[in-house]
N, CA, C and O of each residue as an XYZ file, in Angstrom:
232
protein
N     -14.076   -148.946    155.109
C     -13.053   -148.691    156.297
C     -13.855   -148.407    157.375
O     -14.941   -147.847    157.222
N     -13.450   -148.722    158.404
C     -14.185   -148.653    159.898
C     -13.690   -147.517    160.258
O     -12.485   -147.271    160.236
N     -14.758   -146.567    160.693
C     -14.287   -145.398    161.427
C     -14.671   -145.527    163.054
O     -15.797   -145.814    163.459
N     -13.683   -145.298    163.779
C     -13.995   -145.291    165.346
C     -13.564   -144.043    165.959
O     -12.441   -143.604    165.712
N     -14.376   -143.427    166.749
C     -14.366   -142.268    167.300
C     -14.363   -142.866    169.170
O     -15.225   -143.625    169.614
N     -13.390   -142.394    169.863
C     -13.385   -142.999    171.242
C     -13.154   -141.763    172.096
O     -12.268   -140.929    171.912
N     -14.138   -141.759    173.124
C     -14.239   -140.653    173.971
C     -12.638   -140.441    174.643
O     -12.150   -139.311    174.626
N     -11.999   -141.406    175.132
C     -10.826   -141.180    175.789
C      -9.823   -140.450    174.769
O      -8.852   -139.803    175.164
N     -10.121   -140.602    173.564
C      -9.032   -139.810    172.609
C      -9.341   -138.446    172.852
O      -8.402   -137.693    172.594
N     -10.402   -137.885    173.283
C     -10.699   -136.425    173.171
C     -10.690   -135.974    174.739
O     -11.360   -135.006    175.100
N     -10.062   -136.569    175.457
C      -9.920   -136.256    177.253
C     -11.106   -136.385    178.081
O     -11.351   -135.646    179.035
N     -11.899   -137.430    177.651
C     -12.991   -137.780    178.710
C     -12.408   -139.026    179.199
O     -11.553   -139.708    178.633
N     -13.068   -139.269    180.498
C     -12.753   -140.431    181.253
C     -13.880   -141.406    181.102
O     -14.607   -141.695    182.053
N     -14.029   -141.941    179.833
C     -15.170   -142.646    179.377
C     -14.796   -143.671    178.382
O     -13.916   -143.486    177.541
N     -15.445   -144.691    178.490
C     -15.089   -145.885    177.550
C     -15.910   -145.969    176.517
O     -15.773   -146.947    175.783
N     -16.880   -145.044    176.229
C     -17.535   -145.080    174.984
C     -16.861   -144.932    173.538
O     -16.090   -144.018    173.245
N     -17.254   -145.945    172.687
C     -16.620   -145.957    171.378
C     -17.815   -145.953    170.314
O     -18.736   -146.767    170.380
N     -17.724   -144.993    169.356
C     -18.727   -144.880    168.349
C     -17.890   -145.688    167.054
O     -16.804   -145.234    166.696
N     -18.350   -146.656    166.522
C     -17.647   -147.346    165.394
C     -18.817   -147.901    164.387
O     -19.934   -148.349    164.648
N     -18.138   -147.704    163.132
C     -18.939   -148.279    162.042
C     -18.383   -147.945    160.554
O     -17.336   -147.298    160.565
N     -18.807   -148.214    159.511
C     -18.407   -147.992    158.270
C     -19.040   -146.778    157.612
O     -18.608   -146.237    156.593
N     -20.105   -146.412    158.301
C     -20.778   -145.102    157.685
C     -20.434   -143.995    158.632
O     -20.821   -143.918    159.798
N     -19.526   -142.997    157.888
C     -19.037   -141.862    158.478
C     -19.985   -141.126    159.134
O     -19.722   -140.727    160.269
N     -21.153   -140.846    158.575
C     -22.332   -139.961    159.105
C     -23.033   -140.563    160.381
O     -23.401   -139.862    161.323
N     -23.173   -141.859    160.323
C     -23.612   -142.616    161.595
C     -22.697   -142.648    162.713
O     -23.154   -142.604    163.855
N     -21.525   -142.714    162.519
C     -20.445   -142.717    163.494
C     -20.424   -141.297    164.221
O     -20.271   -141.149    165.434
N     -20.600   -140.283    163.295
C     -20.345   -138.985    163.640
C     -21.686   -138.495    164.557
O     -21.612   -137.751    165.535
N     -22.761   -139.009    164.084
C     -24.092   -138.750    164.847
C     -23.963   -139.515    166.375
O     -24.254   -138.923    167.414
N     -23.595   -140.591    166.344
C     -23.616   -141.384    167.418
C     -22.709   -140.682    168.579
O     -23.112   -140.459    169.721
N     -21.450   -140.386    168.095
C     -20.436   -139.653    168.974
C     -21.027   -138.318    169.551
O     -21.019   -137.970    170.731
N     -21.561   -137.617    168.431
C     -21.894   -136.251    168.961
C     -22.942   -136.335    169.964
O     -22.911   -135.567    170.926
N     -24.058   -137.372    169.806
C     -25.196   -137.706    170.683
C     -24.724   -137.931    171.929
O     -25.203   -137.353    172.905
N     -23.737   -138.795    172.011
C     -23.261   -139.213    173.151
C     -22.603   -138.302    174.092
O     -22.826   -138.300    175.303
N     -21.632   -137.388    173.372
C     -20.950   -136.409    173.952
C     -22.015   -135.426    174.365
O     -21.872   -134.898    175.467
N     -23.015   -135.122    173.667
C     -23.852   -134.103    174.202
C     -24.623   -134.688    175.609
O     -24.622   -134.121    176.702
N     -25.187   -135.803    175.318
C     -25.991   -136.365    176.619
C     -25.063   -136.583    177.665
O     -25.323   -136.103    178.769
N     -24.023   -137.229    177.495
C     -23.138   -137.754    178.641
C     -22.053   -136.636    179.334
O     -21.668   -136.627    180.503
N     -21.724   -135.804    178.363
C     -20.549   -134.975    178.854
C     -20.964   -133.410    178.593
O     -20.140   -132.545    178.889
N     -22.178   -133.052    178.066
C     -22.755   -131.680    178.005
C     -22.041   -130.881    177.023
O     -22.090   -129.651    176.984
N     -21.297   -131.705    176.139
C     -20.575   -131.096    174.993
C     -21.181   -131.163    173.606
O     -21.075   -132.208    172.964
N     -21.813   -130.109    173.105
C     -22.325   -130.306    171.595
C     -21.420   -130.053    170.742
O     -20.832   -128.979    170.872
N     -21.066   -130.889    169.703
C     -20.163   -130.624    168.618
C     -21.024   -130.346    167.361
O     -21.944   -131.122    167.103
N     -20.798   -129.387    166.646
C     -21.642   -128.949    165.350
C     -21.128   -130.140    164.268
O     -20.044   -130.713    164.377
N     -21.946   -130.357    163.384
C     -21.600   -131.491    162.217
C     -20.258   -131.035    161.332
O     -19.621   -131.888    160.715
N     -19.923   -129.794    161.319
C     -18.747   -129.218    160.732
C     -17.592   -129.687    161.615
O     -16.580   -130.157    161.095
N     -17.736   -129.553    163.121
C     -16.638   -129.904    164.002
C     -16.553   -131.450    164.070
O     -15.416   -131.875    164.270
N     -17.463   -132.306    163.950
C     -17.423   -133.640    163.894
C     -16.754   -134.076    162.656
O     -15.983   -135.035    162.696
N     -16.996   -133.431    161.534
C     -16.313   -133.856    160.143
C     -14.744   -133.528    160.378
O     -13.827   -134.291    160.075
N     -14.627   -132.440    160.885
C     -13.132   -132.234    161.314
C     -12.414   -133.192    162.103
O     -11.301   -133.609    161.782
N     -12.963   -133.504    163.010
C     -12.449   -134.592    163.865
C     -12.170   -135.768    163.251
O     -11.115   -136.341    163.519
N     -13.020   -136.271    162.392
C     -12.936   -137.405    161.443
C     -11.884   -137.309    160.495
O     -11.085   -138.223    160.291
N     -11.873   -136.074    159.842
C     -10.678   -135.789    158.823
C      -9.347   -135.594    159.525
O      -8.374   -135.942    158.856
N      -9.116   -135.141    160.662
C      -8.041   -135.112    161.320
C      -7.452   -136.445    161.756
O      -6.242   -136.672    161.758
N      -8.442   -137.354    162.145
C      -8.003   -138.669    162.714
C      -7.656   -139.443    161.585
O      -6.766   -140.261    161.818
N      -8.174   -139.428    160.218
C      -8.068   -140.435    159.216
C      -7.513   -139.724    158.041
O      -7.570   -140.239    156.924
N      -6.875   -138.336    158.284
C      -6.097   -137.678    157.303
C      -6.685   -137.643    156.041
O      -6.019   -137.801    155.018
N      -8.125   -137.407    156.043
C      -8.929   -137.533    154.804
C      -9.213   -136.046    154.431
O      -8.726   -135.164    155.138
N      -9.925   -135.752    153.426
C     -10.376   -134.352    152.869
C     -11.547   -134.578    152.358
O     -12.179   -133.662    151.832
């Protein structure tokens, strides 16, 4: 399954999309972008929660 995290979905005026089949890689890519470009750091647990909420997984 392809996982996609889109900045605009989280309130940013930004076209960045982190996308892939490896959840860990997508979370790291989105977290790195968010930290470097928007100054907002997400913990690993927060990123897992974002993915779980978006894809209704546990």
